[in-house]
C-alpha positions in Angstrom: 0.6 76.2 61.8 2.7 78.0 59.5 0.3 80.9 58.2 -2.6 82.8 60.1 -6.5 83.0 58.6 -7.9 86.6 58.4 -11.3 86.8 60.6 -13.4 89.7 59.6 -16.4 90.6 61.6 -16.1 93.7 64.3 -19.1 93.2 65.4 -22.5 90.6 65.4 -25.1 92.9 64.1 -22.7 93.9 60.9 -20.1 92.2 58.7 -17.7 94.3 56.9 -16.4 92.1 53.3 -13.4 89.6 54.3 -10.2 91.8 54.5 -8.0 88.7 54.3 -6.0 87.1 56.1 -4.8 88.9 59.6 -0.9 89.0 60.5 -0.2 86.5 63.3 1.2 89.6 65.4 -2.5 90.9 65.4 -3.9 88.3 66.6 -4.2 87.6 70.5 -1.9 85.4 71.7 -3.8 83.7 74.9 -7.3 83.2 74.8 -8.0 85.2 77.8 -7.4 88.6 75.1 -9.6 87.7 73.0 -12.7 89.1 72.4 -16.0 89.9 70.5 -13.9 92.5 68.5 -10.7 91.0 68.6 -11.5 87.2 68.2 -9.7 83.8 67.2 -10.0 82.2 63.3 -11.3 78.6 64.2 -8.3 77.5 62.6 -6.4 78.9 65.5 -8.5 76.9 67.9 -8.3 73.9 66.4 -4.3 74.5 66.2 -4.2 75.7 70.2 -6.3 72.4 70.8 -4.0 70.1 68.8 -0.8 71.9 70.7 -2.7 71.5 74.1 -3.1 67.7 73.5 0.3 66.6 71.5 1.9 67.4 75.0 -0.2 65.0 76.7 1.3 62.0 77.2 0.4 58.1 76.2 -1.6 56.5 78.3 -3.0 53.1 78.7 -6.7 52.6 78.0 -9.3 49.6 79.0 -12.1 48.4 76.8 -14.3 46.7 74.6 -14.2 46.4 71.1 -18.1 47.6 69.8 -16.7 48.6 66.6 -13.7 47.2 64.7 -12.7 48.3 61.0 -9.3 47.0 60.1 -10.2 46.2 55.9 -7.1 48.8 54.7 -3.5 47.7 55.5 -2.5 51.4 56.2 -4.9 52.6 58.6 -7.6 51.1 60.8 -10.6 52.2 63.6 -12.1 50.7 66.5 -14.9 52.3 68.9 -14.3 50.8 72.4 -16.9 51.4 75.2 -16.3 51.1 78.9 -16.4 48.4 81.0 -19.2 50.0 83.1 -20.6 53.4 81.8 -21.7 53.9 78.4 -18.7 55.9 77.4 -17.3 55.1 74.2 -13.9 56.0 72.6 -12.8 56.2 68.8 -9.5 54.5 68.2 -7.2 55.0 65.2 -4.0 53.5 63.9 -1.6 53.3 61.4 0.3 50.0 60.0 1.9 48.4 62.8 -1.2 48.7 64.9 -3.2 47.3 62.3 -1.5 43.9 61.6 -1.5 43.7 65.6 -5.3 44.2 65.9 -6.3 42.2 62.9 -7.3 39.1 65.2 -9.6 40.6 67.5 -12.9 40.9 67.2 -16.0 42.3 68.0 -16.6 41.8 71.7 -13.3 41.2 72.9 -11.6 42.9 76.0 -8.4 44.9 74.9 -6.0 47.3 76.4 -4.9 49.8 73.7 -1.7 52.2 74.0 -1.6 55.3 72.5 -1.7 58.9 72.0 -4.3 61.6 72.4 -4.6 63.9 69.1 -7.4 66.5 67.7 -8.1 65.8 63.8 -7.6 69.9 63.3 -9.8 69.6 59.9 -13.3 69.2 62.4 -11.3 70.1 65.7 -12.3 65.8 66.5 -10.5 64.6 69.9 -9.2 60.8 69.2 -6.9 58.2 70.2 -4.5 57.2 67.4 -3.3 53.8 68.9 0.1 52.0 68.7 -0.4 48.8 70.5 -3.0 46.2 71.5 -3.5 43.2 73.9 -6.1 41.3 74.8 -7.2 41.6 78.4 -10.0 39.4 80.9 -11.4 36.8 78.9 -8.8 37.1 76.0 -5.9 36.5 78.3 -7.7 33.0 79.7 -8.4 31.9 75.8 -4.2 32.7 75.0 -3.6 30.8 77.9 -6.8 28.0 77.0 -5.4 27.7 73.8 -1.6 27.3 74.4 -2.5 24.2 77.5 -4.7 22.7 74.6 -1.8 22.6 72.4 0.5 21.1 75.0 -1.8 18.5 76.0 -2.5 17.6 72.6 1.2 17.3 72.1 1.3 14.2 75.1 -1.8 12.5 73.7 -4.4 13.1 75.9 -6.5 13.7 73.1 -5.9 11.0 70.4 -9.2 8.9 69.7 -6.7 6.0 70.3 -7.9 6.7 74.0 -11.4 7.0 73.7 -13.5 3.9 75.0 -16.6 3.2 73.5 -19.8 3.6 75.6 -21.5 0.6 77.2 -25.0 -0.5 74.9 -27.1 -1.1 77.9 -25.5 0.5 80.8 -27.1 -0.9 84.5 -25.5 2.2 86.2 -25.4 5.9 85.3 -22.9 8.2 87.4 -24.0 12.2 87.1 -21.4 14.7 88.1 -23.7 18.1 88.1 -24.2 21.0 90.6 -27.0 20.4 93.2 -30.5 21.2 92.4 -29.2 22.2 89.0 -31.9 21.4 86.0 -29.2 19.6 83.8 -29.7 16.8 86.3 -33.3 17.0 86.3 -33.0 16.7 82.1 -30.4 14.0 82.2 -32.7 11.8 84.6 -35.7 12.3 83.0 -34.7 11.7 79.8 -32.9 8.8 80.4 -35.8 7.1 82.6 -38.0 7.5 79.2 -36.0 5.8 77.0 -34.3 3.3 78.9 -36.4 2.8 82.5 -34.4 0.2 84.2 -31.0 2.1 84.7 -30.1 3.2 87.8 -28.4 6.7 88.8 -25.4 7.4 91.4 -25.1 11.6 91.4 -22.2 13.4 93.2 -22.8 17.1 93.3 -19.9 19.4 92.8 -19.5 23.0 92.2 -19.5 24.1 88.2 -18.2 27.5 88.3 -16.0 29.4 90.4 -12.3 28.3 92.3 -14.5 25.3 94.0 -15.2 23.8 90.5 -12.0 21.8 89.4 -11.4 20.0 93.2 -14.9 19.2 92.9 -15.0 18.1 89.5 -11.8 15.9 89.9 -12.8 14.4 93.4 -16.5 13.7 91.7 -14.6 11.5 88.8 -12.2 10.1 90.7 -14.9 8.9 92.7 -17.1 7.5 90.4 -14.2 5.7 88.2 -13.2 3.5 91.6 -16.6 2.5 91.9 -17.8 -0.6 90.2 -20.9 -0.6 89.6 -20.8 2.5 87.4 -20.6 1.8 83.7 -20.5 5.4 82.1 -20.0 8.5 84.0 -22.1 11.7 82.9 -20.3 15.4 83.7 -23.7 18.3 82.8 -23.8 21.7 83.4 -25.9 24.3 81.1 -24.8 27.1 79.6 -22.8 30.1 80.7 -20.2 32.6 79.9 -17.1 31.7 78.5 -16.0 32.6 81.9 -18.6 30.4 83.8 -17.4 27.6 82.0 -13.8 28.8 82.7 -13.5 25.8 85.4 -13.8 22.6 82.9 -10.6 23.6 81.2 -8.9 23.1 84.1 -5.6 21.0 83.8 -6.1 18.8 86.5 -9.9 18.0 85.3 -8.9 17.2 81.9 -6.6 15.1 83.2 -8.5 13.2 85.6 -11.1 12.6 82.4 -8.1 11.7 80.1 -6.9 9.5 82.7 -11.1 8.0 83.6 -11.3 4.7 82.5 -14.6 4.0 83.0 -16.5 5.7 79.7 -16.8 9.4 80.4 -19.6 11.9 78.6 -18.9 15.6 78.8 -22.7 17.4 78.4 -21.2 21.2 79.9 -23.1 24.6 78.2 -24.9 24.7 74.8 -23.9 23.4 71.8 -21.3 25.6 70.8 -19.9 26.1 73.9 -16.2 24.3 73.7 -14.4 23.7 76.8 -11.2 21.2 77.5 -12.7 18.4 78.9 -14.7 17.6 75.9 -11.4 16.7 73.8 -10.5 14.7 76.5 -13.8 13.0 77.3 -15.1 9.6 75.5 -17.4 11.2 74.1 -19.0 15.4 73.9 -22.7 15.1 74.0 -24.2 19.2 73.1 -26.4 19.3 75.8 -27.5 17.4 79.0 -30.1 15.8 77.0 -28.0 15.0 74.1 -25.9 13.1 76.6 -29.3 11.0 78.1 -30.2 10.1 74.5 -26.6 9.1 73.8 -25.7 7.3 76.8 -28.5 4.4 76.9 -31.1 3.2 74.0 -34.6 3.5 73.4 -36.5 1.1 74.7 -38.8 1.4 71.8 -36.5 1.2 69.7 -35.0 -1.9 70.9 -38.3 -3.6 71.5 -38.7 -3.2 67.3 -35.1 -4.4 67.1 -36.6 -7.6 68.6 -39.7 -8.0 67.0 -37.7 -7.9 63.7 -35.2 -10.3 64.5 -37.4 -12.5 66.1 -39.8 -12.2 62.7 -36.3 -12.9 60.2 -35.1 -15.6 62.7 -38.9 -18.1 62.1 -38.7 -17.0 58.5 -34.9 -18.3 58.1 -36.0 -21.5 59.9 -39.2 -21.6 58.3 -37.4 -21.5 54.9 -33.9 -23.7 55.8 -36.8 -26.5 56.9 -38.2 -25.7 53.7 -34.9 -26.4 51.8 -33.9 -29.6 53.7 -37.6 -31.2 52.9 -37.4 -30.3 49.0 -33.8 -31.7 49.2 -34.8 -35.2 50.5 -37.5 -35.0 48.9 -35.0 -34.5 45.2 -32.9 -37.5 46.5 -35.7 -39.7 46.9 -36.6 -39.5 43.4 -33.0 -39.7 42.1 -32.8 -42.7 39.4 -29.7 -43.8 41.6 -32.3 -45.0 44.0 -35.0 -46.2 42.1 -32.8 -48.4 40.3 -29.9 -48.6 41.6 -28.3 -50.9 39.0 -27.7 -47.5 36.6 -25.3 -46.8 39.5 -22.7 -49.3 38.0 -23.5 -48.3 33.9 -21.2 -44.6 34.2 -18.1 -47.5 35.8 -18.9 -50.4 33.3 -18.4 -48.5 30.5 -15.2 -46.3 32.1 -13.6 -50.0 31.7 -14.6 -51.0 28.9 -13.6 -47.6 27.3 -10.2 -48.2 28.8 -9.4 -51.6 27.9 -9.8 -50.4 24.3 -7.3 -47.9 25.0 -5.4 -49.9 26.3 -4.8 -52.4 23.4 -4.7 -49.6 20.8 -2.2 -48.1 22.8 0.0 -51.7 22.9 -0.9 -52.2 19.2 1.0 -49.1 18.4 3.7 -49.4 20.5 4.6 -53.0 19.2 4.3 -51.5 15.4 6.5 -48.8 16.2 9.2 -50.9 17.7 9.2 -53.1 15.0 9.7 -50.6 12.4 12.6 -49.2 14.1 14.4 -52.8 14.4 13.7 -53.0 10.9 15.1 -49.4 10.1 18.5 -50.1 12.4 19.3 -53.4 11.1 18.9 -52.2 6.8 21.2 -48.9 8.6 23.2 -52.1 10.0 23.6 -54.2 7.1 24.2 -51.0 4.4 26.9 -49.8 6.8 28.7 -53.4 7.1 32.1 -54.1 5.8 30.7 -57.9 4.8 28.3 -55.9 2.5 31.4 -54.7 0.5 32.9 -58.4 -0.1 29.7 -59.8 -0.8 30.0 -57.4 -4.0 33.5 -58.8 -5.0 35.7 -56.7 -3.1 38.5 -58.7 -0.6 40.7 -56.6 2.7 44.1 -56.9 2.3 46.0 -56.9 5.2 49.9 -57.8 6.7 50.9 -60.6 8.7 50.8 -58.2 12.2 46.9 -57.5 11.2 47.4 -54.1 9.3 44.7 -53.6 6.2 46.9 -52.6 3.5 45.8 -49.3 1.5 49.1 -48.1 0.1 51.9 -50.3 -1.6 54.7 -48.2 0.0 55.4 -50.2 2.9 55.1 -53.7 1.4 58.2 -55.1 -0.2 58.6 -58.2 -2.7 58.4 -61.8 -0.5 56.0 -60.0 2.1 53.2 -62.3 3.1 49.5 -60.7 3.4 46.3 -62.4 4.2 43.3 -61.5 1.6 39.8 -62.0 3.1 37.1 -62.4 0.2 33.4 -62.9 0.8 34.0 -66.6 2.0 37.3 -68.0 3.6 40.7 -66.2 3.4 43.8 -66.1 1.4 47.4 -66.6 2.3 49.7 -64.4 -0.3 53.0 -63.9 -0.9 54.0 -60.8 -2.9 56.0 -61.0 -6.0 56.5 -57.5 -7.1 55.5 -53.8 -6.0 53.9 -51.0 -8.3 53.7 -47.5 -6.6 50.5 -46.1 -6.9 49.9 -42.6 -8.5 
């Protein structure tokens, strides 16, 4: 501290008035030098605590988050509890720590790095953190999430790989722990719904290190059995660590490569493992798996009864319809009076004959009119019609028509064509035209 605070109390029996803060050189330097007559002020003791704790080195601390508050961007608070004893530690951090801690939740096991500190306002010891990491299940969850992403990238969870379940399985392969409740749940509920089904049960470890190889071997064994129509992997509920074996990469690949339809019923409804993503169907519980792999015999009987009833109704309706059609055919006029069948055709022929006559007559009339019209045009344009009006055509000896006196000389012979007949004349005179 940059300044000292006074302490006015010479005796516990009397309290003289405060005389203001005392200089630092008048206060005891060490704790063993204090006395009832010459004590430290609270601020000095708090400062001593702070200075002593500030010399402590930083440390990594492991525990479980029981409280977490990261709503502010500048500071956050966590309460860590020891994994075995009922001992808690308050942890606070600032901007960088808050950014790292936002993804954590109550119940996560973590390791936190920081330094101890004393908040002098209340002389309270706290732990100021600058880093936080997951441990235990947290690391496993991160590893499983990375494995999930990698296997998804390989296409092991694609819907195209899913195989539909058989509608009426004759034999079910069941993988479960020995004397497990899940085995009884599956078999009992399946027999209640479809008693005709048979079981082939393969017992395996469902947790611990032996779980993955046992489950892989069981899946492969049942997949190679030609009698098995569907495989069910069943296990009751448990902690995340108990179910970790069903997220093993080998187990997931064995489930994805299984040619026989595979149903998983691992844990409770909220529990998810990677084998659920690779399976053809995920059931929430072993009982739910029993309901999904076989139909209900009562429902099937109802379906059969309903189908039989519909079949009889449709057959009866079909027969009645055919009878009505036969009766209708028998009452038709064409069968009662067959000659009436020719009436429409006779009327059609009469109408066609009349239309043909009218059409030919119209064609002939149009042709006659066209010929008369062309004959009149030809007559009007003929040179003979001009000659008939008293005109003549004058030609030279070589046959050229004379329409000008310029090429004609006196003594030339000309041919004159009249309406009837032709004259031969000799030119005795030429008068030019104007």
